[in-house]
C-alpha positions in Angstrom: 0.0 0.0 0.0 3.1 2.2 0.1 3.9 1.5 -3.5 4.2 4.7 -5.5 5.7 3.2 -8.6 4.6 5.0 -11.8 2.5 7.5 -9.8 2.5 10.9 -11.7 3.4 13.6 -9.2 3.5 17.3 -9.8 5.9 19.3 -7.5 5.9 23.1 -7.4 8.9 24.8 -6.0 10.7 21.7 -7.1 14.3 23.2 -7.1 14.1 24.6 -3.6 15.6 23.0 -0.5 12.6 20.7 0.3 11.5 20.4 -3.3 14.8 19.1 -4.7 15.1 16.6 -1.8 11.6 15.2 -2.4 12.1 15.2 -6.2 15.3 13.1 -6.0 13.9 10.6 -3.5 10.5 10.2 -5.1 12.1 9.5 -8.4 14.2 6.8 -6.7 11.1 4.9 -5.7 9.7 5.0 -9.2 7.5 8.1 -9.4 7.0 9.9 -12.7 7.7 13.6 -11.9 6.5 16.9 -13.2 8.8 19.5 -11.7 7.9 23.2 -11.7 10.0 26.1 -10.6 10.6 29.8 -11.5 14.4 29.3 -11.3 15.4 27.9 -14.7 19.0 27.3 -13.8 18.2 25.4 -10.6 15.6 23.4 -12.4 18.1 22.4 -15.1 20.6 21.4 -12.4 18.0 19.3 -10.6 17.0 17.5 -13.7 20.7 16.5 -14.3 20.9 15.2 -10.7 17.9 12.9 -11.2 19.4 11.7 -14.5 16.1 10.0 -15.6 13.4 11.4 -17.8 11.3 14.0 -16.0 9.0 16.7 -17.3 10.2 20.1 -16.1 8.5 23.5 -16.6 10.0 26.9 -15.8 7.0 28.8 -14.4 6.4 31.8 -12.2 3.3 30.8 -10.2 2.7 34.5 -9.2 1.8 35.0 -12.9 -1.7 33.7 -13.7 -1.1 33.5 -17.4 2.0 31.4 -16.9 0.0 29.0 -14.6 -2.6 28.6 -17.4 0.2 27.8 -19.9 1.7 25.3 -17.4 -1.6 23.5 -16.9 -2.2 23.3 -20.7 1.2 21.8 -21.3 0.6 19.2 -18.5 -2.8 18.3 -20.0 -1.3 17.8 -23.4 1.4 15.4 -22.1 -0.4 13.5 -19.3 -3.8 11.8 -19.2 -4.0 11.8 -15.4 -2.4 13.3 -12.3 -2.0 11.3 -9.1 -0.5 13.7 -6.6 -0.1 17.5 -6.6 2.6 18.7 -4.1 2.5 22.5 -3.6 5.7 23.8 -2.2 6.2 27.1 -4.1 6.3 29.8 -1.4 8.3 32.7 -0.1 9.8 31.1 2.9 10.3 32.9 6.3 13.9 33.6 5.5 13.3 34.8 1.9 15.5 37.6 0.6 12.5 39.7 -0.4 13.1 43.3 0.7 11.1 44.1 3.8 10.2 40.4 4.5 12.4 38.8 7.1 12.8 41.9 9.2 11.4 43.4 12.4 7.7 44.4 12.6 8.0 48.1 11.8 9.9 47.4 8.6 7.8 44.6 7.1 6.7 45.5 3.6 3.0 45.3 2.9 3.6 44.6 -0.8 5.1 41.2 0.1 1.7 40.1 1.5 0.5 40.1 -2.1 3.4 37.8 -3.2 2.8 35.5 -0.2 -0.9 35.2 -0.8 -0.5 34.7 -4.6 2.0 31.9 -4.1 0.6 30.2 -1.0 -3.1 30.5 -1.8 -4.2 31.8 -5.2 -1.7 29.8 -7.3 -2.8 26.5 -5.6 -6.5 27.2 -6.2 -5.8 28.0 -9.9 -3.6 24.9 -10.3 -6.3 22.6 -8.8 -9.1 24.2 -10.8 -7.2 23.8 -14.1 -5.9 20.3 -13.3 -9.1 19.0 -11.7 -10.0 16.9 -14.7 -6.6 15.0 -14.6 -6.8 14.5 -10.8 -10.3 13.0 -11.1 -8.8 10.3 -13.4 -6.5 9.0 -10.7 -7.7 6.1 -8.5 -6.4 7.9 -5.4 -5.7 11.5 -6.1 -4.0 13.5 -3.4 -3.2 17.2 -3.0 -0.4 17.8 -0.5 -0.1 21.4 0.4 3.0 22.4 2.4 2.2 24.7 5.2 4.0 25.7 8.4 3.7 25.4 12.1 2.7 29.1 11.9 -0.4 28.2 10.0 -1.9 27.5 13.4 0.7 28.6 16.0 1.7 32.1 16.9 5.5 32.8 16.9 7.3 32.4 20.2 9.3 35.6 20.7 11.9 33.9 22.9 13.2 31.9 19.9 14.1 35.0 18.0 15.6 37.0 20.8 19.1 38.4 20.1 19.1 36.7 16.6 18.9 38.2 13.1 15.9 35.9 12.3 12.4 37.2 12.2 8.9 35.9 11.6 7.1 37.8 8.8 3.4 38.4 9.5 2.5 37.9 5.8 4.1 34.4 5.9 2.1 33.2 8.9 -1.2 34.7 7.7 -0.9 33.4 4.2 -0.1 29.9 5.5 -3.1 30.1 7.7 -5.3 31.0 4.8 -3.7 28.2 2.8 -4.7 25.7 5.5 -8.3 26.8 5.1 -8.1 26.4 1.4 -6.7 22.9 2.0 -9.8 22.0 4.0 -12.1 23.8 1.5 -10.6 21.6 -1.3 -11.1 18.5 0.8 -14.7 19.3 1.4 -15.4 20.3 -2.2 -13.5 17.7 -4.2 -14.2 14.6 -2.2 -14.7 11.7 -2.6 -12.5 11.5 -5.7 -9.7 13.8 -4.5 -8.1 14.1 -1.1 -6.5 17.3 0.2 -4.2 17.6 3.2 -1.5 19.9 4.5 2.0 19.0 5.9 3.3 21.6 8.3 7.0 21.2 9.1 8.6 22.7 12.1 11.7 24.9 11.8 14.0 23.3 9.2 17.7 23.1 10.0 19.5 25.0 7.3 22.4 26.9 8.7 20.7 29.2 11.1 22.5 31.0 13.9 23.6 28.8 16.8 21.6 30.8 19.3 18.4 30.4 17.2 19.0 26.7 16.9 19.6 26.4 20.7 16.5 28.5 21.5 14.3 26.6 19.2 15.4 23.2 20.2 14.8 24.0 23.9 11.1 24.2 23.5 10.7 21.2 21.2 10.1 17.8 23.0 12.4 16.0 20.5 15.1 18.7 21.2 16.1 19.4 17.6 15.0 21.2 14.5 13.5 19.4 11.5 15.6 17.8 8.8 14.8 17.0 5.2 14.7 13.3 6.1 11.8 13.9 8.4 9.6 15.1 5.5 9.8 12.3 3.0 7.9 9.7 5.1 4.8 12.0 5.5 4.8 12.8 1.8 4.9 9.1 0.8 2.2 8.4 3.4 -0.2 11.0 2.0 0.6 10.0 -1.6 -0.2 6.4 -0.9 -3.1 4.1 -0.3 -2.2 4.1 3.4 -3.9 7.5 3.8 -6.9 6.8 1.6 -9.4 7.8 4.4 -7.5 10.9 5.4 -8.5 14.3 4.0 -8.8 17.9 5.2 -6.0 17.4 7.8 -3.0 19.4 8.9 -0.1 17.0 9.7 2.4 18.6 11.9 5.9 17.4 11.4 7.5 19.5 14.1 8.9 17.3 16.9 6.1 18.4 19.2 6.5 22.2 18.7 2.7 22.6 18.3 1.7 20.7 21.4 -0.8 22.9 23.3 
């Protein structure tokens, strides 16, 4: 029931940190991949690492015309879609000007970028690819969220560090969670929709931040890429066939109330 061989899986944000890891490992277990990213060079590099035939599309998901062209090209090449993994997002540490900064300097224009990528682009993708998803025996939408989709930031973690929590990030992820549930309610029973919400991912942060964060997590560490592949396989497989509309925290216990 964990067999994903020949499953056709679309991954947005495919050449990012999480996306590239998932792409490489899902290909290893026999998945047929459709990889989408707005960074053409990184996407080309990822395709070379996989070394097997994959369908890659350079697309800016904040541009609605480009999303339409992306969906049309997918529908021409594939007769079904089994899994849609939505990863494209401005992350909390994005280099957007006025994004990862203190409250008074956070740029309101970045909220538009966050909502377009985290919410609007997913809705358009699912609406346009709905006909392909319906043809799968176990269609699954996996929307990547964040602990901050439901949890408020803990100020202690960020104290005396250069890391910040953008309000636009948290709020857009929260809205994206509601869209995940809306899709589950609207598209069932043929299509399932769930969110995976990782905790803080270890990626070279300041030692003080890592220490502060790990202190409040029951498993006493930040998340790793290896922690994410299992939940993705689970939600893509028959093992999760009666699970929809859920937010799966992969956070070492950070979200315990």
